[in-house]
C-alpha positions as CSV (number, residue, x, y, z in Angstrom):
1,M,48.2,-32.6,171.6
2,K,46.5,-33.7,168.4
3,R,43.8,-31.0,168.9
4,M,46.5,-28.3,169.3
5,I,48.3,-29.5,166.1
6,T,45.0,-29.5,164.1
7,C,44.2,-26.0,165.3
8,L,47.7,-24.8,164.4
9,V,47.4,-26.3,160.9
10,L,43.9,-24.7,160.4
11,A,45.2,-21.3,161.6
12,M,48.1,-21.5,159.0
13,L,45.7,-22.5,156.2
14,V,43.4,-19.6,157.1
15,S,46.3,-17.2,157.2
16,F,47.6,-18.5,153.9
17,N,44.2,-18.1,152.2
18,L,43.7,-14.6,153.6
19,S,47.1,-13.6,152.3
20,A,46.3,-15.0,148.9
21,A,43.0,-13.3,148.8
22,N,44.5,-10.0,149.8
23,E,47.3,-10.2,147.2
24,K,46.9,-7.7,144.4
25,P,46.5,-9.0,140.9
26,M,49.5,-8.1,138.8
27,I,50.1,-7.3,135.1
28,V,53.8,-8.0,135.5
29,K,55.2,-9.7,138.6
30,D,58.9,-9.9,139.5
31,G,59.9,-9.3,135.9
32,K,57.6,-11.9,134.4
33,A,54.4,-11.5,132.4
34,N,51.3,-12.1,134.5
35,A,48.8,-10.9,131.9
36,E,48.1,-11.3,128.2
37,I,47.0,-8.6,125.7
38,V,43.7,-9.4,124.0
39,I,42.6,-7.7,120.8
40,A,39.9,-8.4,118.1
41,E,40.3,-11.4,115.8
42,K,40.5,-8.9,112.9
43,P,42.0,-5.8,114.5
44,T,42.1,-2.4,112.7
45,R,45.5,-0.8,112.0
46,M,45.5,1.4,115.1
47,Q,44.2,-1.4,117.4
48,N,47.0,-3.6,116.3
49,L,49.5,-0.7,116.8
50,A,48.1,0.1,120.3
51,A,48.6,-3.5,121.4
52,K,52.2,-3.6,120.1
53,E,53.0,-0.3,121.8
54,L,51.8,-1.6,125.1
55,Q,53.8,-4.8,124.7
56,K,56.9,-2.8,123.6
57,Y,56.8,-0.3,126.6
58,L,55.9,-2.8,129.3
59,G,58.9,-4.8,128.0
60,K,61.1,-1.7,128.2
61,I,59.9,-0.9,131.7
62,T,60.0,-4.5,133.2
63,G,61.8,-6.7,130.8
64,A,58.7,-8.9,130.5
65,E,57.0,-9.6,127.2
66,L,53.2,-9.9,127.3
67,P,51.8,-12.1,124.5
68,I,49.2,-10.6,122.1
69,V,46.3,-12.9,121.5
70,S,42.8,-12.7,119.9
71,K,41.1,-14.6,122.7
72,P,42.1,-15.3,126.3
73,T,44.2,-18.5,126.6
74,G,43.8,-19.1,130.3
75,A,47.6,-19.2,130.7
76,Y,47.7,-15.8,132.5
77,P,45.6,-14.6,135.4
78,V,45.1,-11.1,134.0
79,K,43.7,-9.9,130.7
80,V,44.4,-6.5,129.2
81,Y,41.8,-5.7,126.5
82,I,43.0,-3.3,123.9
83,G,40.3,-1.8,121.6
84,E,36.9,-3.2,120.9
85,S,36.4,-7.0,120.7
86,E,33.7,-9.6,121.4
87,F,35.1,-9.7,124.9
88,T,34.8,-6.0,125.7
89,K,31.2,-6.2,124.4
90,K,30.5,-9.0,126.8
91,L,31.8,-6.7,129.6
92,G,29.3,-4.0,128.5
93,L,32.0,-1.6,127.3
94,K,31.1,0.7,124.4
95,N,33.1,3.1,122.2
96,D,30.3,4.5,120.1
97,D,30.4,8.0,121.7
98,L,34.2,8.1,122.2
99,T,34.8,10.6,119.4
100,N,37.8,12.7,118.5
101,G,40.3,10.3,120.0
102,G,38.4,9.9,123.3
103,F,38.9,6.7,125.3
104,L,38.0,4.8,128.5
105,M,40.1,3.0,131.0
106,K,38.3,0.5,133.2
107,S,39.4,-2.4,135.3
108,G,37.7,-5.4,136.9
109,K,38.8,-8.3,139.2
110,D,41.2,-9.8,136.7
111,W,41.1,-7.4,133.7
112,L,42.0,-4.0,132.4
113,A,40.3,-2.4,129.3
114,L,42.0,0.4,127.3
115,L,39.4,1.2,124.7
116,G,38.5,3.9,122.1
117,R,37.4,4.2,118.5
118,D,40.0,2.7,116.1
119,D,38.3,3.1,112.7
120,D,40.5,2.7,109.6
121,Y,40.3,5.9,107.5
122,F,40.8,4.0,104.2
123,R,41.4,0.3,104.0
124,E,45.1,0.8,103.0
125,T,46.6,3.2,100.5
126,P,45.3,6.6,99.3
127,A,43.9,5.2,96.0
128,D,41.5,3.0,98.1
129,G,39.4,6.1,98.4
130,G,38.6,6.0,94.7
131,P,40.0,7.4,91.5
132,I,39.7,11.0,92.6
133,Y,42.4,10.4,95.3
134,P,46.0,10.7,94.1
135,K,48.3,7.9,95.3
136,K,51.2,10.3,95.5
137,R,52.3,13.7,94.2
138,S,53.1,12.4,90.7
139,D,49.6,11.0,90.5
140,R,47.8,14.3,90.9
141,K,47.2,14.9,87.2
142,R,45.3,11.6,86.8
143,A,43.3,12.2,90.0
144,V,42.4,15.8,88.8
145,E,41.1,14.3,85.5
146,A,39.0,11.8,87.5
147,W,37.6,14.7,89.6
148,R,36.7,16.7,86.4
149,K,35.0,13.7,85.0
150,K,32.8,13.5,88.1
151,Y,32.3,17.1,89.0
152,G,33.2,19.1,85.9
153,D,35.2,22.4,86.1
154,K,32.9,24.0,88.5
155,W,35.1,23.4,91.5
156,G,38.7,22.4,91.9
157,S,39.6,19.2,93.7
158,H,40.5,19.6,97.4
159,L,42.1,16.2,97.4
160,G,45.4,17.1,95.7
161,S,47.3,16.7,99.0
162,S,45.2,13.9,100.5
163,F,48.1,11.4,100.2
164,K,50.1,13.5,102.7
165,A,48.2,12.0,105.6
166,Y,49.5,8.5,104.8
167,H,52.7,7.1,106.2
168,E,53.9,4.5,103.8
169,G,56.6,3.0,106.0
170,L,54.2,2.3,108.9
171,G,51.1,1.7,106.7
172,L,49.1,4.2,108.8
173,W,47.0,7.3,108.2
174,S,47.1,10.2,110.6
175,L,43.3,10.2,109.9
176,D,42.9,6.6,111.3
177,E,41.0,6.9,114.6
178,H,43.3,5.9,117.4
179,G,41.4,6.2,120.7
180,S,42.7,2.9,122.0
181,L,46.3,4.1,121.4
182,N,45.5,7.2,123.3
183,A,44.3,5.0,126.2
184,V,47.4,2.9,126.1
185,N,49.6,6.0,126.1
186,E,47.7,7.5,129.0
187,F,48.2,4.2,131.0
188,L,52.0,4.3,130.1
189,R,52.1,8.0,131.3
190,S,50.6,6.9,134.6
191,L,53.6,4.5,134.9
192,G,56.0,7.4,134.3
193,V,56.7,7.1,130.6
194,R,57.3,10.5,128.8
195,W,57.9,11.5,125.2
196,Y,59.7,14.8,125.0
197,M,60.9,14.5,121.4
198,P,61.0,11.9,118.6
199,G,63.2,8.8,119.1
200,D,64.7,7.0,122.0
201,F,66.8,10.1,123.0
202,G,63.6,12.1,123.8
203,E,62.0,9.3,125.8
204,V,61.8,8.6,129.5
205,C,61.1,5.1,130.7
206,P,61.0,4.1,134.4
207,A,62.5,0.7,135.5
208,M,60.1,-1.6,137.4
209,T,60.0,-5.3,138.2
210,S,56.2,-5.4,138.9
211,I,53.1,-3.6,137.7
212,P,49.9,-4.1,139.6
213,L,46.5,-4.2,138.0
214,P,45.1,-0.7,138.7
215,K,41.7,0.1,140.0
216,I,40.4,2.5,137.5
217,D,37.1,3.7,135.9
218,K,37.9,6.7,133.7
219,I,36.6,8.3,130.5
220,V,38.4,11.0,128.6
221,R,36.5,13.1,126.1
222,P,38.8,15.7,124.4
223,E,37.4,19.2,124.4
224,F,39.2,20.0,121.1
225,G,38.3,17.8,118.1
226,V,41.2,19.0,116.0
227,R,44.6,18.8,117.7
228,T,47.8,19.3,115.6
229,M,50.8,21.5,115.2
230,M,51.8,22.9,111.9
231,F,55.6,22.6,111.2
232,Y,57.6,21.6,108.3
233,Y,58.1,17.8,107.8
234,N,55.2,17.1,110.2
235,A,53.0,15.6,107.4
236,P,53.1,11.8,107.7
237,F,54.1,11.2,104.1
238,M,57.4,13.0,104.7
239,A,57.9,12.4,108.4
240,S,60.2,9.7,109.8
241,E,58.7,6.8,111.7
242,D,59.9,8.3,114.9
243,E,58.4,11.7,114.2
244,F,55.0,10.2,113.2
245,M,54.9,8.0,116.2
246,W,55.8,10.9,118.5
247,Q,52.8,12.9,117.1
248,L,50.5,9.9,117.8
249,R,51.9,9.6,121.4
250,L,51.2,13.3,122.0
251,G,47.5,12.6,121.1
252,F,47.4,14.6,117.8
253,H,44.0,14.3,116.1
254,P,43.5,15.8,112.6
255,N,39.8,15.5,111.6
256,P,38.8,14.6,108.0
257,K,35.4,16.3,108.6
258,V,37.1,19.7,109.1
259,R,38.5,21.4,106.0
260,F,40.5,24.5,106.5
261,G,42.8,26.8,104.5
262,H,42.3,28.6,101.2
263,G,38.7,27.4,100.7
264,L,37.9,30.0,98.0
265,A,40.7,28.7,95.9
266,Y,38.6,25.7,94.9
267,A,35.9,27.9,93.6
268,L,38.4,29.6,91.3
269,S,39.0,26.7,89.0
270,S,37.0,27.7,85.9
271,D,37.8,30.2,83.2
272,D,34.1,30.5,82.4
273,N,33.5,33.0,85.2
274,P,35.9,36.0,84.8
275,E,33.8,38.0,87.2
276,F,34.9,35.8,90.0
277,Y,38.4,37.4,89.8
278,A,39.6,40.7,91.1
279,H,40.6,43.6,88.9
280,Y,44.2,44.7,89.1
281,G,44.5,47.8,87.0
282,D,42.8,46.9,83.7
283,E,43.3,43.1,84.0
284,R,41.5,40.3,85.7
285,A,43.6,38.3,88.1
286,N,42.6,35.0,86.5
287,K,45.9,33.8,84.9
288,K,46.5,30.0,85.0
289,S,49.1,30.2,87.7
290,S,47.4,29.7,91.0
291,R,49.5,32.5,92.6
292,H,47.9,34.9,90.0
293,R,44.3,33.8,90.7
294,K,42.9,36.3,93.1
295,P,39.2,36.4,94.1
296,C,36.8,39.3,93.7
297,L,35.3,39.3,97.2
298,S,32.3,41.4,96.1
299,S,31.3,38.9,93.4
300,E,27.9,37.4,94.2
301,G,28.5,34.6,91.7
302,L,31.6,33.6,93.6
303,L,29.8,33.6,96.9
304,Y,27.0,31.4,95.5
305,C,29.6,29.0,93.9
306,A,31.5,28.7,97.2
307,V,28.3,28.1,99.2
308,E,27.2,25.4,96.7
309,R,30.6,23.8,97.0
310,A,30.2,23.7,100.8
311,G,26.9,21.8,100.4
312,M,28.6,19.3,98.0
313,M,31.4,18.8,100.6
314,A,28.9,18.1,103.3
315,D,26.8,15.7,101.1
316,D,29.6,13.9,99.3
317,F,32.5,13.9,101.8
318,G,30.7,14.2,105.2
319,V,32.6,17.5,105.9
320,E,31.2,19.5,108.8
321,T,33.3,22.6,108.5
322,V,34.3,24.2,105.2
323,S,36.8,27.0,104.9
324,M,35.9,30.2,103.0
325,M,39.4,31.6,103.4
326,P,40.8,33.5,100.4
327,T,43.9,32.3,98.6
328,D,47.5,33.3,99.7
């Protein structure tokens, strides 16, 4: 009889242990957090945003709030690593070659990593780039004078609208790399989240009580380095927070190394080269108003000036593509 009871107890223990071993690790279980979000001790702007976005949407989906920490606490069985940190480096995960908003999604026994490049464009505001960057539209005159002091009148400044990429309300640049945010959004899309238009009205969020830790090993490398749509009010400096966040969720990626639009206009800044300007009747189109400055496309001097400017843009600003497009 004792032997039978002992065998029965052992069978129950083995069954219990097998059941526990086969149980899937969970990020959220029965509406409660079963994981914590781990970021770097000193996160970049976009790494911090990516963690908050994951926390926000997992809360919307399940009602659970996952804590955001800079090191695993041991209080939760699962860790979700967002962006690069000392912990992702220990796992052998690298983001060096994840350019243009590329990202990786990889999981282990008790962890999930959503990782990309998250470099800050400037530390904070436009003027952090130096005196040649205007803080806002009303600061252009000062910035132009700083440009002339540095470069003379040979070329016009291409930085007059640089402040437009900065969203003051969110403290973010559209030019901040946000690969980890793209990884977070891809994970949320895998759960059924959709963003059809800015704001809560254009958003679809499923309702779940539990989210298992996925088995995944995926790298996404975008084929197009520049991804954007041109429409009025899409510039971050004038967009609402909902509109700017919607663009980020769609995976937009403007590239500061690509300059396009009216490139020849910046070679038409000096009055010392009238031959750069086209003839209209008996007059050169070189009046002060920009709309009256029209290039002479057969001018060799203008060509050399534009090519020299392209070299300066590559050397001083790291630009890889320079527009030679005429003015409007």
